[in-house]
C-alpha positions in Angstrom: -62.6 -22.1 -20.5 -60.3 -20.3 -18.0 -58.4 -23.6 -17.4 -58.1 -24.0 -21.2 -56.7 -20.5 -21.5 -54.1 -21.2 -18.8 -53.1 -24.5 -20.3 -52.7 -22.9 -23.7 -50.1 -20.5 -22.4 -52.5 -17.7 -21.5 -50.6 -17.0 -18.2 -47.4 -16.6 -20.2 -49.0 -14.2 -22.6 -50.3 -12.2 -19.6 -46.9 -12.1 -17.9 -45.1 -11.0 -21.1 -47.6 -8.3 -21.7 -47.5 -7.2 -18.0 -43.7 -6.6 -18.5 -44.3 -5.1 -22.0 -46.9 -2.5 -21.2 -44.8 -0.2 -19.0 -42.1 -0.4 -21.7 -44.8 0.5 -24.3 -45.7 3.5 -22.2 -42.1 4.5 -22.0 -41.5 4.0 -25.7 -44.7 5.9 -26.6 -43.5 8.9 -24.6 -40.1 8.7 -26.2 -41.6 8.5 -29.7 -44.0 11.3 -28.8 -41.2 13.6 -27.6 -39.1 12.8 -30.6 -41.9 13.9 -32.8 -42.4 17.0 -30.6 -38.7 17.8 -31.1 -39.2 17.6 -34.9 -42.3 19.7 -34.8 -40.6 22.4 -32.7 -37.5 22.4 -34.9 -39.7 22.5 -38.0 -40.9 25.9 -36.8 -37.2 27.0 -36.8 -36.6 25.7 -40.3 -35.9 22.6 -42.4 -32.2 23.0 -42.0 -32.5 22.7 -38.2 -34.5 19.5 -38.6 -31.9 18.0 -41.0 -28.9 19.1 -39.0 -30.2 17.7 -35.7 -31.3 14.5 -37.3 -27.7 14.0 -38.5 -26.1 15.1 -35.3 -28.2 12.7 -33.3 -26.7 9.8 -35.2 -23.9 9.9 -32.7 -26.4 9.7 -29.8 -28.0 6.7 -31.6 -24.6 5.0 -31.8 -24.0 5.7 -28.2 -27.4 4.4 -27.2 -26.7 1.2 -29.1 -23.4 0.8 -27.1 -25.3 1.3 -23.9 -27.9 -1.1 -25.1 -25.2 -3.7 -25.8 -23.6 -3.2 -22.4 -27.0 -3.3 -20.8 -27.9 -6.5 -22.7 -24.9 -8.3 -21.1 -26.0 -7.0 -17.7 -29.7 -7.7 -18.2 -29.1 -11.2 -19.5 -26.9 -12.2 -16.5 -29.1 -10.3 -14.0 -32.4 -11.8 -15.4 -31.0 -15.3 -15.1 -29.6 -14.6 -11.6 -33.0 -13.1 -10.7 -34.6 -16.3 -11.6 -32.0 -18.0 -9.5 -32.6 -15.6 -6.6 -29.0 -14.2 -6.3 -29.2 -10.4 -5.8 -25.5 -10.1 -4.7 -24.4 -11.3 -8.2 -26.8 -8.7 -9.7 -25.1 -5.8 -7.9 -21.7 -7.0 -9.0 -22.8 -7.2 -12.6 -24.2 -3.6 -12.3 -20.8 -2.4 -11.2 -19.1 -4.1 -14.1 -21.5 -2.6 -16.6 -21.1 0.9 -15.2 -17.3 0.6 -15.4 -17.6 0.1 -19.2 -20.4 2.6 -19.8 -18.5 5.4 -18.1 -15.4 4.8 -20.3 -17.5 4.7 -23.5 -19.3 7.9 -22.5 -16.0 9.7 -22.3 -15.0 8.5 -25.7 -18.1 10.1 -27.2 -18.3 13.2 -24.9 -14.8 14.5 -25.5 -14.8 14.7 -29.3 -18.4 16.0 -29.3 -17.2 18.9 -27.1 -13.8 19.5 -28.7 -14.2 18.8 -32.5 -18.0 18.8 -33.2 -17.5 20.3 -36.7 -15.2 17.5 -37.7 -17.8 15.0 -36.5 -20.5 16.6 -38.6 -18.5 16.5 -41.8 -18.8 12.8 -41.8 -22.5 13.1 -42.5 -22.8 16.1 -44.7 -20.8 18.7 -46.7 -23.5 21.4 -46.3 -21.8 24.2 -44.2 -25.1 25.3 -42.8 -26.0 21.9 -41.5 -22.4 21.5 -40.2 -22.7 24.7 -38.2 -26.1 23.9 -36.7 -25.2 20.3 -35.9 -21.8 21.2 -34.3 -23.5 23.7 -31.9 -25.9 20.9 -31.0 -23.2 18.3 -30.4 -21.1 20.6 -28.2 -23.9 21.2 -25.7 -25.4 17.7 -25.8 -22.0 16.1 -25.0 -22.5 16.9 -21.3 -25.5 14.6 -21.2 -23.5 11.6 -22.3 -21.8 11.1 -18.9 -25.1 11.2 -17.0 -26.7 8.9 -19.6 -24.1 6.2 -19.1 -25.0 5.7 -15.4 -28.7 6.0 -15.6 -29.1 3.8 -18.7 -27.4 0.9 -17.0 -29.3 1.3 -13.8 -32.6 1.3 -15.7 -31.5 -1.9 -17.5 -30.8 -3.6 -14.1 -34.3 -2.5 -12.8 -35.9 -4.1 -15.9 -33.9 -7.3 -15.4 -35.5 -7.8 -11.9 -39.0 -7.0 -13.3 -39.2 -3.5 -11.9 -40.2 -2.2 -15.3 -42.8 0.3 -13.7 -40.0 2.1 -11.8 -37.8 2.1 -14.9 -40.7 3.5 -16.9 -41.5 6.2 -14.4 -37.9 7.4 -14.3 -37.7 7.5 -18.1 -41.1 9.1 -18.7 -40.4 11.8 -16.1 -37.1 12.6 -17.8 -38.8 12.7 -21.2 -41.6 15.0 -19.9 -39.0 17.4 -18.5 -37.1 17.2 -21.8 -40.1 18.3 -23.9 -41.0 21.1 -21.5 -37.5 22.5 -21.5 -37.4 22.1 -25.3 -40.4 24.4 -25.5 -38.8 26.9 -23.2 -35.4 27.1 -25.1 -36.7 26.6 -28.7 -39.5 29.2 -28.4 -37.9 31.4 -25.7 -40.7 31.0 -23.1 -40.6 32.7 -19.7 -37.9 35.1 -20.8 -35.5 32.4 -21.9 -33.5 33.0 -25.1 -34.6 31.4 -28.4 -31.9 28.9 -29.0 -33.3 26.7 -31.8 -31.2 23.5 -32.2 -29.0 24.5 -29.3 -32.1 24.7 -27.1 -33.0 21.0 -27.9 -29.4 20.0 -26.9 -29.6 22.0 -23.6 -32.9 20.5 -22.7 -31.6 17.0 -23.3 -28.5 17.6 -21.1 -30.6 19.1 -18.2 -33.2 16.3 -18.3 -30.6 13.6 -18.3 -28.9 15.2 -15.3 -32.2 15.3 -13.5 -32.9 11.6 -14.4 -29.6 10.6 -12.9 -30.4 12.4 -9.6 -33.8 10.6 -9.6 -32.1 7.3 -10.1 -30.0 7.9 -7.0 -33.2 8.9 -5.1 -34.9 5.6 -6.1 -31.7 3.7 -5.1 -31.7 5.3 -1.6 -35.4 4.3 -1.1 -34.7 0.8 -2.4 -31.8 0.4 0.0 -34.0 1.4 3.0 -36.7 -1.1 1.8 -34.0 -3.8 1.6 -32.8 -3.2 5.1 -36.3 -3.2 6.5 -37.1 -6.5 4.6 -34.0 -8.2 5.9 -33.6 -11.7 4.4 -36.9 -11.1 2.5 -35.2 -8.4 0.6 -34.2 -10.7 -2.2 -37.9 -11.1 -3.1 -38.6 -7.4 -3.2 -36.6 -6.7 -6.3 -34.7 -3.8 -4.7 -31.6 -2.8 -6.6 -29.2 0.0 -5.6 -27.4 2.4 -7.9 -23.8 1.9 -6.6 -21.0 3.7 -8.4 -18.6 2.2 -5.8 -19.5 -1.2 -7.3 -17.3 -0.3 -10.3 -14.3 -1.0 -8.0 -15.4 -4.3 -6.6 -13.6 -7.5 -7.5 -15.9 -9.4 -9.9 -14.1 -12.7 -10.4 -15.8 -15.1 -12.8 -18.7 -12.6 -13.3 -16.4 -10.4 -15.3 -15.6 -13.3 -17.6 -19.3 -14.0 -18.0 -20.1 -10.4 -18.6 -17.4 -9.9 -21.2 -18.4 -13.2 -22.9 -22.0 -11.8 -23.2 -21.4 -8.0 -23.6 -18.4 -7.8 -25.9 -20.3 -9.6 -28.8 -23.5 -7.7 -27.9 -21.7 -4.3 -27.9 -19.8 -5.2 -31.1 -23.1 -6.3 -32.6 -24.9 -3.1 -31.7 -22.0 -0.8 -32.7 -21.6 -2.7 -36.0 -25.3 -2.4 -36.7 -25.7 1.2 -35.5 -22.7 2.5 -37.4 -23.9 0.7 -40.5 -27.3 2.1 -40.0 -25.7 5.6 -39.6 -24.1 4.9 -43.0 -27.7 5.1 -44.4 -27.8 8.7 -43.1 -24.4 9.3 -44.8 -25.8 8.0 -48.0 -29.0 10.0 -47.8 -27.2 13.1 -46.4 -25.3 13.3 -49.7 -28.4 13.1 -51.7 -29.8 16.4 -50.6 -31.6 18.1 -47.6 -35.0 17.0 -49.0 -34.2 13.3 -48.4 -32.7 14.0 -45.0 -35.7 16.0 -43.9 -38.2 13.4 -45.1 -36.2 10.6 -43.4 -36.2 12.6 -40.1 -40.0 12.6 -40.2 -40.2 8.9 -41.2 -38.0 7.9 -38.2 -40.5 9.5 -35.9 -43.5 7.8 -37.5 -41.7 4.5 -37.5 -40.9 4.8 -33.8 -44.6 4.9 -33.1 -45.3 1.9 -35.3 -42.6 -0.2 -33.6 -43.5 0.8 -30.0 -45.5 -2.3 -29.2 -43.3 -4.9 -31.0 -40.0 -3.6 -29.6 -41.5 -3.5 -26.1 -42.5 -7.2 -26.5 -38.9 -7.9 -27.6 -37.6 -6.3 -24.4 -40.1 -8.1 -22.2 -39.5 -11.4 -23.9 -35.8 -11.2 -23.1 -36.5 -10.6 -19.4 -39.2 -13.2 -19.1 -37.4 -15.9 -21.1 -34.1 -15.2 -19.3 -35.8 -15.6 -15.9 -37.2 -19.0 -16.9 -33.8 -20.1 -18.2 -32.1 -19.0 -14.9 -34.6 -21.1 -13.0 -33.6 -24.0 -15.3 -37.1 -24.3 -16.8 -35.7 -24.7 -20.4 -38.7 -26.3 -22.0 -41.0 -23.7 -20.6 -38.6 -21.0 -21.8 -38.7 -22.3 -25.3 -42.5 -22.3 -25.3 -42.5 -18.7 -24.0 -40.1 -17.7 -26.8 -42.6 -19.2 -29.3 -45.4 -17.2 -27.7 -43.3 -14.1 -27.8 -42.9 -14.5 -31.6 -46.6 -14.8 -32.1 -47.1 -11.6 -30.2 -44.3 -9.9 -32.1 -45.8 -10.7 -35.6 -49.3 -9.6 -34.6 -48.0 -6.3 -33.1 -45.8 -5.6 -36.1 -48.8 -5.9 -38.5 -50.7 -3.6 -36.2 -47.7 -1.1 -36.3 -47.7 -1.2 -40.1 -51.4 -0.5 -40.3 -50.8 2.4 -37.9 -48.2 3.9 -40.2 -50.5 3.5 -43.2 -53.4 5.2 -41.3 -51.3 8.1 -40.2 -50.0 8.9 -43.6 -52.5 11.6 -44.7 -52.3 13.3 -41.3 -48.5 13.3 -41.3 -48.3 14.6 -44.9 -50.7 17.4 -44.1 -49.1 18.4 -40.9 -45.4 18.8 -41.9 -43.9 21.8 -43.5 -41.6 20.5 -46.2 -40.8 21.2 -49.8 -42.9 19.5 -52.5 -40.0 17.2 -53.3 -39.4 16.2 -49.7 -43.1 15.6 -49.2 -43.1 13.2 -52.2 -40.1 11.4 -50.7 -41.9 11.2 -47.4 -45.0 9.5 -48.9 -42.9 6.8 -50.5 -40.8 6.2 -47.4 -43.9 5.8 -45.2 -45.4 3.2 -47.7 -42.2 1.2 -47.5 -42.2 1.3 -43.7 -45.7 -0.3 -43.5 -44.1 -3.7 -44.2 -40.5 -2.9 -43.1 -41.7 -2.8 -39.5 -42.5 -6.6 -39.6 -39.0 -7.4 -40.8 -37.2 -5.4 -38.1 -39.6 -6.6 -35.3 -39.0 -10.3 -35.9 -35.3 -9.9 -36.0 -35.2 -7.6 -33.0 -37.3 -10.1 -30.9 -35.1 -13.0 -31.8 -31.6 -11.5 -31.9 -31.9 -8.8 -29.2 -34.5 -10.5 -27.1 -34.8 -14.3 -27.1 -31.2 -15.3 -28.3 -29.6 -12.9 -25.8 -31.9 -14.2 -23.0 -30.2 -17.5 -23.5 -26.7 -16.0 -23.4 -26.3 -16.2 -27.2 -24.9 -12.8 -28.3 -22.3 -14.0 -30.8 -24.8 -15.1 -33.5 -26.3 -11.6 -33.7 -22.8 -10.1 -34.2 -22.0 -12.4 -37.1 -25.5 -12.1 -38.7 -25.8 -8.4 -38.5 -22.3 -7.6 -39.5 -22.5 -9.7 -42.6 -26.0 -8.4 -43.4 -25.1 -4.7 -43.0 -21.5 -4.5 -44.0 -21.4 -7.1 -46.8 -24.8 -6.5 -48.2 -26.8 -3.4 -47.2 -24.1 -0.7 -46.9 -22.2 -1.6 -50.1 -25.5 -1.9 -51.9 -26.6 1.6 -50.8 -23.3 3.2 -51.8 -23.3 1.4 -55.1 -26.9 2.4 -55.9 -26.5 6.0 -54.8 -23.0 7.0 -56.0 -22.1 4.5 -58.7 -25.4 3.7 -60.4 -26.8 7.1 -59.3 -30.3 5.7 -58.9 -33.2 7.9 -57.8 -33.2 8.5 -54.0 -36.3 6.4 -53.4 -34.9 3.4 -55.2 -31.8 3.7 -52.9 -34.1 3.9 -49.9 -36.1 0.8 -51.0 -32.9 -1.2 -51.5 -31.6 -0.2 -48.0 -34.9 -1.4 -46.5 -34.3 -4.9 -47.8 -31.7 -5.5 -45.1 -34.0 -7.0 -42.5 -35.6 -9.5 -44.8 -32.3 -10.8 -46.2 -31.3 -12.3 -42.9 -34.7 -13.9 -42.0 -33.8 -17.4 -43.2 -30.6 -17.5 -41.2 -32.2 -16.1 -38.1 -35.2 -18.4 -38.1 -33.0 -21.4 -38.7 -30.9 -20.5 -35.7 -34.1 -20.1 -33.6 -35.3 -23.6 -34.5 -31.9 -25.1 -33.7 -32.2 -24.3 -29.9 -28.5 -23.5 -29.8 -29.4 -20.2 -28.0 -31.1 -22.0 -25.1 -28.5 -22.1 -22.3 -28.5 -21.5 -18.5 -25.3 -19.4 -18.0 -25.6 -18.9 -14.2 -23.0 -20.3 -11.8 -23.6 -21.9 -8.4 -20.8 -20.0 -6.6 -19.9 -16.4 -7.7 
């Protein structure tokens, strides 16, 4: 029976889940702390919840940029990890940090200098603009720290050091929630800062996380020196800002070939998704507040399937780098089976949580009614987004195919979903929940195209070089 399990791919399932479980833990903590933020701000008032949910759209866009840059780095590094070339990995890390620092500045400067102008893109409510602007001005400090640490954590995951990456993220998240309590509720003599307190806690926790990354890097370097030539097999990776200034040669070309479409894809998708908030932000604070709760609940429902998507990219990429293409394709198929099963479980989790969520939140009757319908829609929407995420952001990118996702998501979001949302909300003036339902068809519209590309095997490529 044991041999049969191994022959049927059981070892691959175990390896994928071994990589996925630390990411699950990290994402669970992230979702839990996001919900804690909402609960704490809910005690301040519905306006605080709505304003911060709109202001954090900029953080969401920035995260997607980092994710795109990290994707290019992770794809190259995972394949070079399978090839056993750690020198190439450190060079890729330097390239990625060079780009992440520049992007961080582009977001940090306007957030600090013109936060009110940034908030007016999402809402015309002056109270929400004021609260959101105060949040953005403080949280802008965290963007610079975030740029370095996010890339380093992506590199750690690419060499299968997901436990270390998870420990660093979870520690930062725990510090964040503790500081949130201190600054929102005014514990230990601290002032009660409300939304500003959440921003301050985020900035401090990300600064501490960056310091911790340097600490891990120093320990890794010492281990590498002690291991000598065996260091390549220990998975030690250093956080080296000086690597930003190294000559990268053909690796820069490969990185740009992978990352530019990935970043463009993630920016295109995240900005388009932010347009959903623009649409809902102009339909009233009840819709915005309900959506803020839904995002938190959906984050819990997608924890497992998104973690499998990340793990699949690492595992399949390593196999491709080792030139085991047939095995990589089989592992991609196994990843898809795990994704579908986990997304169904996530939908059930959202359905089961509905009565508890509806009884726990403090919202107006109208907002509570919106929340119930939104949660019902998300019981099946999770499967749509999980399948596309695993294929586009996990498996396709593992094979160096980042261009397909850019084309697919841009057409889906900017030609279909966003125009449909604006038409439904402002031209046809449909009820808010009909608008929300139409927006949530975006993932299913692209399924035929995505699944056809998966079956074509065009994404399955070894992109490593012999001499870098």
